[in-house]
C-alpha positions, 0 to 999 in steps of 0.5 A: 500500499504504497501511500498508506490509504487502505485501498489498492490504488492503480496507476498512482502518482503522488506529490513529492513537493509535500507537506506544505503549510496552508497560510491564512487567507492565501492560496498554496500550490503544490505541483508533480509531473507525470511522463510516460504515460500511455493512453488518455484519461478515462477515470480520475480519483483524487486522494486528499490528506489535509490537516486544517480546523474548520473545513469550511474555510478551504476551496481545492482546485486541481489544474491538468496539463492541458489547463482544465480547472476543476474545483473539487471541494468548496466550502465543505464540512462546516466547523469540522476538521480535516480531510483524511484519506479522502478519495474523490471519485465521481462514481462514489455514493455519497457526495462531498456535500452530505459527508462529514469530516474527516471525510475518510473514504469515497466522496463525489467531488463538487464538480466531477473529475470526469472534465479530464477524460480524453485528455492525456496525464502527461505533464504538470499537475497543480493543486490549489488549496485556498484558505478563505479565512483567518485564524487557523492555518493547516497543512496539505499533508499529501495528494495523490491521482489515480488513473484508470484501471492499471494496477501500480501498487504491487500485489500478491496472491496467496498460495493454497497454504496461505503463504505469499511474497514480494520479490524485486522490491528495492530498499525502502518503508513499505506498508503491507495490507491484505485486500479482504474478500467479500464476506470475510472480517480482519483478525490480525494483525491489529490495524490491518497492516504491517510497516516493513523496512528493507535495507542492506543489512536487513534485506527480506522481511518474513512471517508478516501473517494476516488473519481473517474469519467468515462473517457471522460464522458459528463455531 
């Protein structure tokens, strides 16, 4: 789970110039560039992590390399705090206007992201976070774009005995999660994931075991 947002992301690109302070009564930009993507956008989701009190102070706008601008948040959330792993998705069942801070999960944005469909994602994307009031600064902790249907985050299917493995990973920090199948609950580990660090001195990580139980099972 590369960006630790709890969902198996597809064709994922994450901003690297964050975190950024959201100043009172000002607009904070964040940018990153995409190159080498084959094809055009057929579906786009935006994943936000923002810490800020009084969410309704904020207006958030996404601008594509081609100059298309979409306002995805506009004074939503009243006096509630934060956007935590907030996935803005045109196909979500709940509109952001009907959600509650910290808006964890999937919500339809104020304006549809389908305005980007048909465009190439290659080039520089910019996210603008505008704070329309004073008295409570915040932080843009992260934002991610997920395109179309190709799998980006690595996956492994367990063997019949439950074993699994990932190969070819570079040194660094990883979050390992299980994708729960319908009708099952997680029993281990606590929190649902493992934090794993691979390094030259510790190139492998063993025995990261997951437990599941059928819903409504009788023992």
